[in-house]
TILOBA-213176 format. One record per residue (C-alpha): residue number from 1; x, y, z. Coordinates in pm, 1 decimal, always signed. Layout:
N
ATOM resi        X        Y        Z
ATOM  NUM        X        Y        Z
...
END
This chain:
468
ATOM resi        X        Y        Z
ATOM    1 +23469.4 +18403.1 +15145.7
ATOM    2 +23120.3 +18310.3 +14959.6
ATOM    3 +23031.3 +18600.1 +14676.5
ATOM    4 +22691.3 +18753.1 +14752.3
ATOM    5 +22692.9 +19038.4 +14476.2
ATOM    6 +22478.0 +18840.4 +14258.5
ATOM    7 +22733.8 +18933.1 +13983.3
ATOM    8 +22883.7 +18524.1 +14022.3
ATOM    9 +22855.3 +18366.3 +13640.0
ATOM   10 +22717.6 +18075.4 +13619.9
ATOM   11 +22905.4 +17754.7 +13446.4
ATOM   12 +22776.1 +17582.3 +13123.9
ATOM   13 +22781.5 +17267.5 +13316.8
ATOM   14 +22506.5 +17382.4 +13565.7
ATOM   15 +22279.1 +17453.6 +13333.3
ATOM   16 +22337.2 +17144.7 +13118.0
ATOM   17 +22283.6 +16933.6 +13456.3
ATOM   18 +21948.5 +17142.0 +13516.2
ATOM   19 +21816.8 +17071.0 +13176.5
ATOM   20 +21898.5 +16712.0 +13131.2
ATOM   21 +21772.8 +16662.4 +13492.7
ATOM   22 +22089.5 +16510.1 +13609.2
ATOM   23 +22123.0 +16689.2 +13937.9
ATOM   24 +21921.5 +16654.4 +14275.6
ATOM   25 +21667.0 +16968.6 +14113.2
ATOM   26 +21632.5 +16739.9 +13803.3
ATOM   27 +21528.9 +16432.8 +13992.5
ATOM   28 +21277.0 +16639.4 +14230.3
ATOM   29 +21146.3 +16844.8 +13901.0
ATOM   30 +21052.6 +16523.2 +13692.9
ATOM   31 +20929.6 +16390.8 +14036.4
ATOM   32 +20619.8 +16657.7 +14061.6
ATOM   33 +20572.8 +16629.9 +13721.3
ATOM   34 +20500.6 +16275.1 +13766.8
ATOM   35 +20295.8 +16319.0 +14063.3
ATOM   36 +20043.0 +16518.4 +13877.3
ATOM   37 +19735.7 +16380.3 +13838.9
ATOM   38 +19656.4 +16285.4 +13488.3
ATOM   39 +19276.9 +16362.1 +13507.6
ATOM   40 +19330.9 +16735.0 +13649.7
ATOM   41 +19214.7 +17012.8 +13448.3
ATOM   42 +19483.0 +17285.9 +13362.2
ATOM   43 +19474.2 +17577.9 +13569.4
ATOM   44 +19453.5 +17929.0 +13442.5
ATOM   45 +19863.4 +17977.7 +13552.3
ATOM   46 +19903.1 +17680.1 +13360.9
ATOM   47 +19857.7 +17818.5 +13027.6
ATOM   48 +20048.0 +17877.8 +12736.3
ATOM   49 +20165.0 +18246.6 +12741.9
ATOM   50 +19950.5 +18460.2 +12419.6
ATOM   51 +20087.2 +18727.7 +12244.7
ATOM   52 +19787.7 +18959.5 +12244.8
ATOM   53 +20035.5 +19265.8 +12196.5
ATOM   54 +20126.9 +19142.8 +11837.3
ATOM   55 +19839.6 +19329.1 +11658.6
ATOM   56 +19795.2 +19270.3 +11289.2
ATOM   57 +19734.0 +19600.0 +11100.2
ATOM   58 +19493.8 +19628.7 +10813.1
ATOM   59 +19555.1 +19757.2 +10459.3
ATOM   60 +19495.5 +20092.9 +10586.6
ATOM   61 +19709.1 +20077.4 +10867.5
ATOM   62 +19454.5 +20065.7 +11115.5
ATOM   63 +19374.7 +19850.1 +11377.7
ATOM   64 +19073.1 +19945.2 +11449.3
ATOM   65 +18893.3 +19618.1 +11285.4
ATOM   66 +19076.8 +19401.2 +11545.5
ATOM   67 +19007.5 +19608.7 +11832.9
ATOM   68 +18598.3 +19622.1 +11742.6
ATOM   69 +18637.5 +19235.8 +11727.1
ATOM   70 +18837.0 +19203.1 +12043.8
ATOM   71 +18527.1 +19415.4 +12229.7
ATOM   72 +18265.1 +19195.8 +12062.8
ATOM   73 +18474.2 +18911.7 +12156.9
ATOM   74 +18450.9 +18991.0 +12545.3
ATOM   75 +18069.9 +19040.8 +12519.6
ATOM   76 +18007.4 +18702.5 +12351.4
ATOM   77 +18240.2 +18566.1 +12581.6
ATOM   78 +17993.1 +18550.2 +12879.7
ATOM   79 +17724.7 +18483.6 +12630.1
ATOM   80 +17865.0 +18134.8 +12518.3
ATOM   81 +17746.6 +17880.3 +12747.3
ATOM   82 +17574.2 +17538.6 +12736.3
ATOM   83 +17215.4 +17625.2 +12654.6
ATOM   84 +17057.4 +17294.2 +12694.9
ATOM   85 +16738.8 +17264.3 +12893.0
ATOM   86 +16816.7 +17067.5 +13225.4
ATOM   87 +16608.5 +17073.8 +13522.1
ATOM   88 +16720.3 +17323.9 +13811.0
ATOM   89 +16618.4 +17399.1 +14129.4
ATOM   90 +16505.6 +17756.6 +14070.3
ATOM   91 +16392.0 +17779.4 +14451.0
ATOM   92 +16713.0 +17852.3 +14592.3
ATOM   93 +16836.5 +17902.9 +14974.9
ATOM   94 +17165.9 +18033.7 +14959.8
ATOM   95 +17405.8 +18126.2 +15236.0
ATOM   96 +17722.3 +18311.9 +15132.2
ATOM   97 +17987.2 +18301.4 +15344.6
ATOM   98 +18253.9 +18606.1 +15350.6
ATOM   99 +18639.4 +18551.0 +15459.8
ATOM  100 +18664.9 +18850.2 +15735.2
ATOM  101 +18995.2 +18762.2 +15854.8
ATOM  102 +19343.2 +18942.0 +15865.0
ATOM  103 +19417.6 +18807.1 +15526.7
ATOM  104 +19134.7 +18991.1 +15364.7
ATOM  105 +19362.2 +19333.0 +15397.8
ATOM  106 +19600.1 +19232.3 +15148.2
ATOM  107 +19613.8 +19495.2 +14832.9
ATOM  108 +19685.3 +19220.3 +14528.2
ATOM  109 +19304.1 +19297.0 +14440.9
ATOM  110 +19239.0 +19654.8 +14445.3
ATOM  111 +19163.4 +19874.0 +14656.8
ATOM  112 +19188.2 +19561.8 +14924.5
ATOM  113 +19040.1 +19213.9 +14927.1
ATOM  114 +18827.9 +19325.3 +15199.8
ATOM  115 +18681.9 +19605.5 +15013.5
ATOM  116 +18642.6 +19447.5 +14695.7
ATOM  117 +18463.6 +19187.3 +14791.1
ATOM  118 +18212.7 +19402.2 +14993.3
ATOM  119 +18173.8 +19578.3 +14657.1
ATOM  120 +18119.2 +19249.4 +14465.4
ATOM  121 +17894.5 +19131.6 +14733.7
ATOM  122 +17638.0 +19387.9 +14695.0
ATOM  123 +17657.6 +19364.8 +14336.6
ATOM  124 +17580.5 +18967.1 +14365.5
ATOM  125 +17301.8 +19050.9 +14606.8
ATOM  126 +17133.8 +19250.6 +14370.6
ATOM  127 +17146.9 +18997.1 +14070.4
ATOM  128 +17103.6 +18695.8 +14277.8
ATOM  129 +16770.5 +18845.2 +14323.9
ATOM  130 +16713.1 +18973.2 +13971.3
ATOM  131 +16787.1 +18603.9 +13886.7
ATOM  132 +16602.9 +18404.2 +14148.9
ATOM  133 +16312.8 +18639.8 +14294.2
ATOM  134 +16198.9 +18345.2 +14486.8
ATOM  135 +16469.1 +18223.4 +14645.3
ATOM  136 +16613.6 +18292.8 +14978.6
ATOM  137 +16959.0 +18442.7 +15045.2
ATOM  138 +17196.9 +18448.6 +15387.6
ATOM  139 +17521.4 +18575.8 +15500.7
ATOM  140 +17741.3 +18497.7 +15724.1
ATOM  141 +18112.5 +18606.3 +15784.1
ATOM  142 +18453.4 +18431.9 +15914.6
ATOM  143 +18684.0 +18621.0 +16157.9
ATOM  144 +18869.1 +18491.5 +16484.2
ATOM  145 +18837.8 +18152.5 +16443.3
ATOM  146 +18435.4 +18200.3 +16490.1
ATOM  147 +18166.5 +18215.9 +16264.8
ATOM  148 +17969.6 +18586.1 +16282.3
ATOM  149 +17591.5 +18612.7 +16127.8
ATOM  150 +17580.8 +18919.2 +15885.0
ATOM  151 +17267.9 +18882.4 +15817.8
ATOM  152 +16928.5 +18610.4 +15852.5
ATOM  153 +16805.2 +18435.2 +15583.6
ATOM  154 +16570.0 +18652.8 +15349.5
ATOM  155 +16417.2 +18722.5 +15022.1
ATOM  156 +16440.7 +19122.0 +15070.3
ATOM  157 +16772.9 +19244.7 +14873.0
ATOM  158 +16765.2 +19589.2 +15058.3
ATOM  159 +16806.5 +19367.8 +15384.5
ATOM  160 +17137.7 +19206.0 +15303.3
ATOM  161 +17288.3 +19510.3 +15140.3
ATOM  162 +17226.6 +19710.3 +15448.5
ATOM  163 +17361.1 +19458.8 +15627.9
ATOM  164 +17719.9 +19437.6 +15375.1
ATOM  165 +17723.4 +19813.4 +15393.7
ATOM  166 +17801.7 +19797.3 +15808.0
ATOM  167 +18104.1 +19567.5 +15694.7
ATOM  168 +18274.3 +19867.8 +15563.8
ATOM  169 +18334.3 +20032.1 +15908.9
ATOM  170 +18497.8 +19732.6 +16050.8
ATOM  171 +18835.7 +19604.8 +16030.0
ATOM  172 +18937.0 +19237.5 +15897.1
ATOM  173 +19083.6 +19040.4 +16202.9
ATOM  174 +19194.3 +18699.4 +16321.8
ATOM  175 +19167.3 +18385.0 +16115.0
ATOM  176 +18898.4 +18204.0 +15908.9
ATOM  177 +18736.4 +17877.5 +16015.6
ATOM  178 +18602.7 +17703.3 +15770.6
ATOM  179 +18433.1 +17416.6 +15969.9
ATOM  180 +18252.0 +17659.2 +16231.8
ATOM  181 +18100.0 +17855.0 +15919.0
ATOM  182 +17971.7 +17510.1 +15769.9
ATOM  183 +17834.1 +17404.1 +16067.2
ATOM  184 +17636.5 +17751.1 +16152.1
ATOM  185 +17555.3 +17737.5 +15787.3
ATOM  186 +17396.8 +17337.8 +15848.9
ATOM  187 +17230.6 +17500.5 +16132.8
ATOM  188 +17090.7 +17788.4 +15916.9
ATOM  189 +16968.7 +17544.8 +15654.6
ATOM  190 +16815.6 +17278.7 +15837.9
ATOM  191 +16489.5 +17368.3 +15848.8
ATOM  192 +16463.8 +17477.2 +15517.0
ATOM  193 +16173.9 +17288.4 +15306.9
ATOM  194 +16285.4 +16973.6 +15099.2
ATOM  195 +16174.1 +17121.2 +14734.2
ATOM  196 +16442.5 +17369.2 +14770.7
ATOM  197 +16809.0 +17384.2 +14696.0
ATOM  198 +17062.0 +17380.0 +15028.4
ATOM  199 +17386.0 +17590.0 +14898.3
ATOM  200 +17678.5 +17759.6 +15066.4
ATOM  201 +17896.2 +17965.1 +14886.4
ATOM  202 +18258.1 +18112.2 +15013.8
ATOM  203 +18488.8 +18332.6 +14979.6
ATOM  204 +18840.6 +18276.2 +15133.4
ATOM  205 +19120.2 +18486.3 +15103.9
ATOM  206 +19321.6 +18298.2 +15339.1
ATOM  207 +19547.2 +18002.4 +15302.8
ATOM  208 +19455.3 +17854.4 +15644.3
ATOM  209 +19159.0 +17749.1 +15844.6
ATOM  210 +19165.9 +17750.8 +16214.1
ATOM  211 +18936.6 +17471.0 +16330.7
ATOM  212 +18845.5 +17328.5 +16685.7
ATOM  213 +18773.9 +16943.5 +16537.4
ATOM  214 +18822.9 +16709.6 +16239.8
ATOM  215 +18684.5 +16970.6 +15943.5
ATOM  216 +18603.0 +16565.7 +15756.1
ATOM  217 +18316.1 +16522.6 +15999.1
ATOM  218 +18145.6 +16823.6 +15868.9
ATOM  219 +18214.1 +16764.7 +15531.7
ATOM  220 +17968.8 +16406.1 +15594.1
ATOM  221 +17726.7 +16585.9 +15780.1
ATOM  222 +17693.7 +16850.9 +15476.3
ATOM  223 +17660.4 +16536.9 +15237.8
ATOM  224 +17420.3 +16404.7 +15481.0
ATOM  225 +17222.6 +16720.7 +15493.6
ATOM  226 +17154.8 +16763.6 +15094.0
ATOM  227 +17406.8 +17092.1 +15082.3
ATOM  228 +17628.9 +17191.0 +14813.7
ATOM  229 +17968.6 +17400.9 +14868.0
ATOM  230 +18121.1 +17622.2 +14613.7
ATOM  231 +18407.9 +17772.5 +14712.0
ATOM  232 +18597.5 +18113.3 +14560.0
ATOM  233 +18960.9 +18130.2 +14658.7
ATOM  234 +19157.7 +18454.8 +14645.9
ATOM  235 +19495.5 +18366.5 +14748.9
ATOM  236 +19627.2 +18003.8 +14558.2
ATOM  237 +19423.3 +17639.6 +14552.6
ATOM  238 +19416.9 +17486.6 +14898.8
ATOM  239 +19325.2 +17114.4 +14884.8
ATOM  240 +19083.7 +17096.1 +15182.7
ATOM  241 +18878.2 +17341.4 +14982.0
ATOM  242 +18881.1 +17113.5 +14682.0
ATOM  243 +18779.1 +16828.6 +14902.7
ATOM  244 +18490.9 +17022.6 +15022.7
ATOM  245 +18371.6 +17096.7 +14639.0
ATOM  246 +18403.8 +16787.7 +14499.2
ATOM  247 +18245.9 +16517.9 +14799.9
ATOM  248 +17942.3 +16787.3 +14847.3
ATOM  249 +17863.0 +16850.9 +14490.7
ATOM  250 +17896.6 +16464.9 +14377.8
ATOM  251 +18235.1 +16457.7 +14261.1
ATOM  252 +18237.8 +16771.3 +14050.3
ATOM  253 +18534.5 +16957.0 +14068.6
ATOM  254 +18420.2 +17323.9 +13879.2
ATOM  255 +18208.9 +17469.0 +14224.3
ATOM  256 +18581.5 +17524.7 +14287.9
ATOM  257 +18744.8 +17843.2 +14137.2
ATOM  258 +19074.3 +18064.4 +14215.0
ATOM  259 +19045.3 +18435.7 +14070.1
ATOM  260 +19346.6 +18552.0 +13918.2
ATOM  261 +19249.5 +18907.9 +13867.7
ATOM  262 +18928.4 +19139.6 +13970.4
ATOM  263 +18764.3 +19047.9 +13647.4
ATOM  264 +18782.6 +18691.4 +13689.4
ATOM  265 +18684.1 +18720.4 +14056.2
ATOM  266 +18357.2 +18926.5 +13965.0
ATOM  267 +18279.3 +18678.8 +13668.0
ATOM  268 +18299.9 +18366.4 +13939.3
ATOM  269 +18069.1 +18557.9 +14155.1
ATOM  270 +17805.7 +18640.0 +13927.8
ATOM  271 +17777.9 +18290.2 +13763.9
ATOM  272 +17633.3 +18150.4 +14094.9
ATOM  273 +17365.8 +18348.2 +14033.2
ATOM  274 +17241.8 +18028.4 +13778.4
ATOM  275 +17024.9 +17781.7 +13968.7
ATOM  276 +17238.5 +17440.8 +13992.5
ATOM  277 +17153.3 +17156.0 +13790.1
ATOM  278 +16952.5 +16885.6 +13960.4
ATOM  279 +17172.3 +16528.1 +13907.7
ATOM  280 +17029.2 +16261.9 +13764.0
ATOM  281 +17210.0 +16054.4 +13986.0
ATOM  282 +17088.5 +16204.1 +14282.4
ATOM  283 +16801.8 +15913.5 +14336.4
ATOM  284 +16649.5 +16060.0 +14632.2
ATOM  285 +16598.2 +16417.1 +14480.8
ATOM  286 +16438.0 +16232.5 +14212.3
ATOM  287 +16172.1 +16056.0 +14435.7
ATOM  288 +16107.6 +16393.6 +14603.2
ATOM  289 +16085.4 +16637.5 +14282.8
ATOM  290 +15813.3 +16354.6 +14153.0
ATOM  291 +15430.9 +16491.1 +14130.2
ATOM  292 +15542.7 +16719.8 +14381.9
ATOM  293 +15320.7 +17061.6 +14426.1
ATOM  294 +15405.0 +17363.3 +14610.3
ATOM  295 +15147.5 +17579.2 +14771.5
ATOM  296 +15164.6 +17951.7 +14713.2
ATOM  297 +14978.7 +18257.3 +14749.6
ATOM  298 +14978.1 +18521.7 +14519.4
ATOM  299 +14833.4 +18843.9 +14712.3
ATOM  300 +14717.0 +19176.6 +14578.7
ATOM  301 +14873.1 +19489.4 +14682.5
ATOM  302 +14645.8 +19709.5 +14938.8
ATOM  303 +14657.1 +20089.5 +15044.8
ATOM  304 +14488.1 +20142.3 +15384.9
ATOM  305 +14378.0 +20490.9 +15497.0
ATOM  306 +14548.5 +20425.5 +15840.6
ATOM  307 +14830.9 +20292.6 +15887.3
ATOM  308 +14848.3 +19965.1 +16036.0
ATOM  309 +15092.6 +19693.3 +16167.5
ATOM  310 +15266.0 +19468.7 +15882.4
ATOM  311 +15332.6 +19129.6 +16037.6
ATOM  312 +15689.1 +19054.5 +15905.4
ATOM  313 +15856.8 +19377.3 +16107.2
ATOM  314 +15593.7 +19516.8 +16313.6
ATOM  315 +15629.0 +19846.0 +16171.9
ATOM  316 +15321.4 +20120.6 +16089.3
ATOM  317 +15234.7 +20110.5 +15724.1
ATOM  318 +14989.5 +20233.6 +15497.8
ATOM  319 +15003.9 +19968.6 +15212.4
ATOM  320 +15147.8 +19609.8 +15178.0
ATOM  321 +15002.9 +19284.3 +15075.1
ATOM  322 +14752.3 +19067.2 +15246.2
ATOM  323 +14816.2 +18728.4 +15240.9
ATOM  324 +14593.4 +18477.8 +15057.4
ATOM  325 +14508.4 +18286.4 +15352.2
ATOM  326 +14522.2 +18419.7 +15679.4
ATOM  327 +14482.5 +18790.6 +15549.0
ATOM  328 +14785.9 +18897.1 +15709.3
ATOM  329 +14952.6 +19215.5 +15610.4
ATOM  330 +15322.1 +19200.0 +15475.0
ATOM  331 +15549.3 +19483.7 +15364.6
ATOM  332 +15727.7 +19316.4 +15022.5
ATOM  333 +15688.4 +19053.6 +14804.9
ATOM  334 +15824.7 +18786.5 +14751.4
ATOM  335 +15805.9 +18696.3 +15128.2
ATOM  336 +15704.1 +18378.1 +15379.9
ATOM  337 +15383.1 +18475.0 +15528.2
ATOM  338 +15476.1 +18491.0 +15934.0
ATOM  339 +15166.1 +18367.3 +16044.7
ATOM  340 +15074.3 +18069.5 +15826.2
ATOM  341 +15448.0 +17990.3 +15627.3
ATOM  342 +15283.9 +18029.2 +15300.6
ATOM  343 +15520.7 +18142.5 +15026.0
ATOM  344 +15389.2 +18484.5 +14919.5
ATOM  345 +15490.6 +18583.3 +14567.6
ATOM  346 +15387.4 +18808.1 +14206.1
ATOM  347 +15293.7 +18612.5 +13899.7
ATOM  348 +15642.5 +18823.6 +13705.2
ATOM  349 +15834.8 +18649.8 +14001.7
ATOM  350 +15767.1 +18257.8 +13889.0
ATOM  351 +15802.0 +18460.3 +13486.9
ATOM  352 +16152.8 +18575.8 +13572.9
ATOM  353 +16244.3 +18237.2 +13693.6
ATOM  354 +16161.5 +18065.1 +13410.9
ATOM  355 +16377.1 +18152.1 +13155.2
ATOM  356 +16681.1 +17890.3 +13392.9
ATOM  357 +16419.9 +17605.6 +13277.9
ATOM  358 +16434.5 +17686.1 +12879.7
ATOM  359 +16717.6 +17906.0 +12832.7
ATOM  360 +16747.8 +18141.5 +12502.1
ATOM  361 +16988.0 +17958.6 +12277.3
ATOM  362 +17271.3 +18089.8 +12123.2
ATOM  363 +17307.6 +18320.6 +11831.3
ATOM  364 +17558.5 +18203.3 +11584.8
ATOM  365 +17838.4 +18437.8 +11399.3
ATOM  366 +17730.6 +18515.7 +11054.2
ATOM  367 +17989.3 +18538.8 +10760.5
ATOM  368 +18032.0 +18714.2 +10474.4
ATOM  369 +17854.0 +18478.0 +10245.9
ATOM  370 +17536.9 +18397.4 +10499.6
ATOM  371 +17506.7 +18794.5 +10510.6
ATOM  372 +17542.7 +18844.0 +10136.0
ATOM  373 +17287.9 +18583.3 +10137.7
ATOM  374 +17037.2 +18702.9 +10350.7
ATOM  375 +17081.1 +19085.6 +10251.4
ATOM  376 +17064.9 +19225.2 +10613.4
ATOM  377 +17155.3 +19591.4 +10625.9
ATOM  378 +17056.4 +19669.5 +10989.4
ATOM  379 +16997.1 +19501.0 +11307.8
ATOM  380 +16625.4 +19342.8 +11341.7
ATOM  381 +16628.9 +19455.0 +11684.8
ATOM  382 +16737.0 +19837.8 +11715.1
ATOM  383 +16749.9 +19900.4 +11340.3
ATOM  384 +17124.4 +20016.7 +11396.3
ATOM  385 +17300.6 +20006.4 +11045.4
ATOM  386 +17563.1 +19670.4 +10932.2
ATOM  387 +17864.6 +19711.0 +10805.6
ATOM  388 +17865.2 +19685.2 +10372.5
ATOM  389 +17905.5 +19324.3 +10273.2
ATOM  390 +18228.7 +19372.0 +10074.2
ATOM  391 +18207.4 +19201.1  +9689.5
ATOM  392 +18300.9 +18823.4  +9727.4
ATOM  393 +18656.7 +18877.2  +9570.9
ATOM  394 +18784.8 +19074.1  +9847.8
ATOM  395 +18693.9 +18876.8 +10141.8
ATOM  396 +18981.5 +18817.7 +10347.4
ATOM  397 +19041.7 +18669.1 +10696.8
ATOM  398 +19364.3 +18786.6 +10720.0
ATOM  399 +19600.5 +19048.7 +10657.4
ATOM  400 +19620.3 +18970.6 +10287.3
ATOM  401 +19622.8 +19295.7 +10053.8
ATOM  402 +19277.1 +19472.5 +10023.9
ATOM  403 +19184.4 +19240.3 +10292.9
ATOM  404 +19054.1 +19308.5 +10657.1
ATOM  405 +19199.8 +19240.4 +10963.8
ATOM  406 +19151.7 +18903.3 +11168.8
ATOM  407 +18876.9 +18928.9 +11376.8
ATOM  408 +18889.7 +18787.9 +11725.6
ATOM  409 +18758.7 +18423.1 +11818.9
ATOM  410 +18401.7 +18459.8 +11910.7
ATOM  411 +18328.0 +18752.9 +11749.6
ATOM  412 +18129.9 +18755.5 +11373.7
ATOM  413 +18340.7 +18902.4 +11033.7
ATOM  414 +18031.9 +19099.7 +10971.2
ATOM  415 +17954.1 +19208.5 +11299.3
ATOM  416 +17576.7 +18992.0 +11271.4
ATOM  417 +17473.4 +18726.1 +11467.0
ATOM  418 +17164.1 +18524.6 +11372.9
ATOM  419 +16902.1 +18357.6 +11562.5
ATOM  420 +16877.5 +17979.5 +11423.4
ATOM  421 +16521.0 +17976.1 +11510.4
ATOM  422 +16351.2 +18290.0 +11323.9
ATOM  423 +16692.3 +18363.6 +11093.2
ATOM  424 +16693.9 +18720.7 +11192.2
ATOM  425 +17010.4 +18916.8 +11237.7
ATOM  426 +17117.0 +19116.7 +11525.5
ATOM  427 +17401.2 +19345.6 +11635.0
ATOM  428 +17639.7 +19270.2 +11957.3
ATOM  429 +17460.1 +19480.9 +12175.4
ATOM  430 +17132.8 +19344.4 +12093.1
ATOM  431 +17310.2 +18976.4 +12140.8
ATOM  432 +17379.9 +19058.8 +12483.5
ATOM  433 +17076.1 +19265.0 +12588.0
ATOM  434 +16859.1 +18945.9 +12480.3
ATOM  435 +17038.0 +18718.2 +12642.4
ATOM  436 +17128.4 +18877.4 +12961.5
ATOM  437 +16831.5 +19071.9 +13026.4
ATOM  438 +16490.2 +18970.1 +12824.9
ATOM  439 +16618.9 +18610.8 +12779.7
ATOM  440 +16369.7 +18633.1 +12434.3
ATOM  441 +16449.5 +18641.0 +12084.2
ATOM  442 +16241.0 +18963.9 +11937.9
ATOM  443 +16241.2 +18804.1 +11579.6
ATOM  444 +16074.8 +18464.3 +11722.3
ATOM  445 +15814.0 +18688.6 +11934.9
ATOM  446 +15735.8 +18915.4 +11675.5
ATOM  447 +15681.6 +18635.6 +11388.8
ATOM  448 +15331.6 +18432.1 +11358.8
ATOM  449 +15535.5 +18227.0 +11145.9
ATOM  450 +15832.9 +18033.0 +11267.4
ATOM  451 +16069.3 +17897.8 +10968.6
ATOM  452 +15964.0 +17595.6 +10767.2
ATOM  453 +16058.5 +17573.7 +10438.1
ATOM  454 +16042.7 +17949.9 +10374.3
ATOM  455 +16236.3 +18096.7 +10656.1
ATOM  456 +16221.1 +18422.3 +10798.4
ATOM  457 +16222.4 +18720.8 +10571.3
ATOM  458 +16554.5 +18909.2 +10515.9
ATOM  459 +16548.5 +19172.4 +10767.0
ATOM  460 +16661.0 +19522.8 +10664.2
ATOM  461 +16517.5 +19479.0 +10314.0
ATOM  462 +16115.3 +19524.8 +10209.2
ATOM  463 +15942.7 +19195.4 +10226.4
ATOM  464 +15634.7 +19040.3 +10228.9
ATOM  465 +15418.1 +18999.0 +10539.2
ATOM  466 +15455.5 +18681.9 +10640.8
ATOM  467 +15072.5 +18510.9 +10691.0
ATOM  468 +14959.4 +18344.5 +11008.8
END
């Protein structure tokens, strides 16, 4: 009779066979390792385990310095990205496709995948139009093997947010269909102008796709229509998703990601708000963008004594914007004139899209030697006090006697961050604010003379005014 109580002690021979790979399981393991593609990047769950719980105490027995370094490193992680000026498609036409199938009821992402996706989608809509004010966005859904339209292509974030909020009262059901969703996305993006990008972002929680036909034909059609597809998986990696992203992005695998937790899901989704790069291999796009001019209108706001109908919604309003060409009234900007199809924007919308083409360079961590050389005592931006510079003989990066605790990777040991252009020092909060909101350096903007031979004066100290 077989022993099923779980107390059967395994023999040493079985362990030896398993370790040496002499048995069937060892052969299968060797075969799986050999079949792994050499060029595939290491997945997050394959990384080595980290011992973050092994905290190093300082000389005074506290871990305050290390915890502060971990907090700074977390903030800096979002900023340390490539800042090389590249040609990007700042006029975007993006369709967000949400999985509304029964798989979204899983609770591995709290409270559920479905509710968390709705909350993050609302955040994504606001951030998308904050970073891309002259772009268009539409939202689709996948349920019961068909694609449903949640909101039409529009440049008004309030329309999309209201449409997404109505999904809270609906229950996920059925299975998703990637083919039907991509076909509906192709139809929605077919008439978009050629000077803008065509993008599809899919949030997929299921591990299957209920398609009515051959999805590879749909992939070929997406490539022909110059549609880029990005997929965010919430369960596990799927081969068909990786193939869709790779073929529609000219072989780039970075457009397919699988979220491991709520924070990772949010970071991946928010990273899509950055406009995509125009690739040098896309010769057709280069020919299309050479010496291309786009006609736009910059209307002024009006306030009328009597309410009149707007051309965009047919509502009675007393305020709005008059089209520069046909004088039709629209409610909000940016928008496309419903009468003459002229793109109507404000000058501030173009200014807010400009930083994607010329991003603010990353600021570098300042060691104690550099802080002592510059003698900076407070942040140039918010005037917050910096930690005092220790004597040279007391500097340490480990748990050495009289030293400080080791700072986390990405955090400055002196809590100072330096702009390499104006050479001013800033705190971590100003670093995050300037790179995520302002997209300009206060030191560079307030300096009439950017560094040549002299450089900038030491901030926080008395110095001579620079001559223009």
